[in-house]
N, C-alpha and C positions, 0 to 999 in steps of 0.2 A: 698095322696099316698095310694094305696091299695096294700097290700103285701100278696101273697099266703101263707096260713098257712102250708099246707102239699102238697106233690106231688099229692096225689089222689084228694085233694080238688081243685087244680089248673087245673087238666087235663080235657079236654073235656070229656063229658059223653060217655062211650063205654061199650058194654057188657063185663062182668067180664072175661069170658072165652077168648074172643078175645084179651083183654088187657093183660091177663097173657101169652098168646101164643106169642104176640108181644114182650113183655119184655124178655121172654125166648130166642126168636130168636135174640134179640138185644145182649144178653150176649154171645150167640154163635158167633155172628159176631165180638164182641170185642175180644173174645179169638182167633179167626182167625187172627184178626189184630195184636194181641200181638205176634203171631208166625211169622208174616211177617217181612222181613228186611225193616227197615225205609227207605222210598224213593223209594221202588220198585213199579212196576206197580200194583201188587196185594195190596200193602199197600195203595197206592193212591185210588184204586178202592173201597176198603172196607171203608176207611176213608170218601170218598165223599158219599158213601152209607149211613153211619151212620149220617152224617150231613144232608143230604137231607131228611132222614126219620123223623128227629126231628126239622126241620125248622118251621113247623106249630105250634108245641108245644112252640118253643121259641118265636114265634110271639104272641102266646096266652098269655104267661106269661107277655110279654111286654105290652100287651093291658090292663092288670089288673092295670097298673099304670096310674095315672092321668097325662097325658103328657101336657106340655105347648102348647099353640097354635102353630100349624105348626111343632111340634117336634115328632109327633107320629112315623113317618118313622125313625127318628133318634134313637128312643128307640128300634125300631125293629132291626136296624143295630147293636146297642150295644148288643142286645140279640143274634144275629147271631154270633158276635165275641165271646161271652161267650160260645156259643154252640161249636164253633170250639176248643176253649181252653179246654172245658170239654172233648171232644172226644179225644184230644191229651193227656190229663192227667189222664183219668179214668183208674182205675185198676180193671178188672173184678174179680180178685181174692180177693178183699177187703171185699166182702160180702155184698155190697150195690147195690141196683138197680140203673141203670143209671139215671132214672128220679129223684130219690131221691138225686143224686149227682148233676144233672143238674140244678134243680130248685133253690137252694140257690146260685149257681154260677151266674145264670142270674140275680137273685134278687140283689146280691152284686154288679155286674157290673153296673146295672141300678142305684142303689143308689149312686155309685161312680160317675156316669155320672151326676146325679142331683147335686151332691156336688161340682164337679169340673168344669163343663162345662156349666151349665145353669144359673149361677148367673152373673148378669151384673156388680156387684161391689163385690170385694172380702171381705168376712167376715170370722172370725175364723171358723174352721171346726165344733167345738162343737156347735156354734150358728147355723150353717147351718143344722146340723142333728136335733137339738132340734126344730128348726123352722118347719122342715118338719114333725117331730113327733107331734108337736102341731096342725097341720092342721088335722091330723086324730083324735087326742084327742078331739078337739073342736067339730067335727061332732058326735063322739060317745057320749059325754057328753050332747050335744044339744038334741039328740034324747032321752037320758035317763032322762034328767031334764025337757025337754020341754022349755028351755030358754038358753040363752048364758051362758056359764060357767064363774065363776069368776077366777081371777088369782090364788087364793088359791086352788080352785078345780082343775084347770089345773096343778098346782104345785104337788098336791097329786097324780094325775093320771099319770103323766110322771116321778114322783120321782125326781123332780128338785126343786131348791130353787125358791121362788117367784121372786127374783131379776133376776135369769137366765131366767125365763119365760118372764119377761118384756123385757129383752135385746133381747131375741130371737124374740119376736113380732116386736120390732123395727128393727131388722136385716132383717126380711122378707120384709121390704120395699126396701131393696137393691137388691131383686131378679131380678127385671126388671127396667130399666131406661127409662124415657120418652124421646122422640126425641125433640131436640131443634128446629126442623123444624115444629113441630105441632103448630096449631093456639093457640095464647095466650088465646083466649076465646073459651071454649069448644062449639062445634057445629057451630061456626062461622068461615068458611074457608077464609073469607075475612079479618079477624083480623091479625095483625102482627105476624110473627113467634115468638115463645117463645125466641129463641136465641137473637132477636133484643132487648129484654127488659132486658137482663142481663147487669149489669153495667160493664164498662171497667175501667182500671186504670187511675186515675186522676193525671196527673203529677203535678198539682197545690198543691197537698198534700205535696209534697217534699219541697215546698217553705214556708209552714206554720212555720216550725221550724226556718228557717232562718229569716223570718220576725219578729217572736217573739223575737229572739235573737238580732235583730237589733234595736228594739224599744228603749231600754234604751240608746244605743249608739247614735242614732239619736237625742235623747232628749238632749244630752250633747253638740251637735254641736252649733256653733254660728248661729245667724239668717242669716248672709250672706252665710255661708256654706250650711244651709238648703235651701236657695233660689237657690243656684247654682245646687244642686241636683234636686230640683223641676223642674227647667227649663230644665236640661239636660235629665232627665230620665222619667219625667212625661208629660212634654210639648214637648219633642222631639226636642228641639232647638239645633242648631249647636253651636260650641264653638264661632264662629264669632258673632252669634246673641246674645249669652250671654254676650260677651265682649261689644257689642254696648250698651246693656241695663245697664250694670254695669259701663261703661265708662272705660274699661280696654282693653288691647290687647288680641287677640286670644291666644298668647303664655302664657300670665298670667293666662288665664282661664284654659288652659291645665295643668299648674303647680298646680293650685288650686284644680282641680279635682283629680290629682294624689295624692296630700297630703291628701285630704279628704277621698278618697277610701282606701289609705294606713292605715290611722288611724282606719277606720272601720274594715279592715281586722285584724289589730293587736288586736283590742278589741275582735273580734270573737275568734281569736286564744287563747287569754288569758282565756276566759270563757270556752272554750272546754278543 
């Protein structure tokens, strides 16, 4: 992010005399606006005139920031909103030129936009601001040192602890999120979308605890009871088929299953 240092440094180059005359005329227009009744035709005319005269400057200040891809026009709109607010709130009797008042207003609004509207994943405000500050600090130190700066060097430059610097670097990864529709293999559009490779909830996990709890209870069953459970729940045999194999009636098989399952439930309840 590039931030204008002063109003004069940020303004497009113009002859000094012309710039002075324009600023003087701006102050005259603001004083005329202050004498108008709010909402009157003259008030709207002068207000619109001031906004129109400074739109190019607002766009110029916005262009000094490194906008994310496709967001340049958004930054310009944020700058225009800051311009309108500045025109509405500026006091010509305060003793400050309008450009000197407008520049930090636009800068502040754009910083706020970066902080609140451009992060795909919410992170603490301090980490957002430090992350953006580190981007500029990294460029400055790289040109100064001729190499990538260390965490300690960045820490000294931005006056933050090394731990905060590391956290801010990690937080910068949350600035933009990748699409789940993008190919899982970079450059291969025929590969499966990334979203198809993300695991889903496995309902079998819920059965693991139950199975582990049942193991000691099943071990205590008689051989006949184990055989009945095996035939019913693992071989999917009907009660009539089980009865034929054991030489008992279907009714007796039903009673045996009810008793066995009841004992298992009681055992689970006692352990829980």
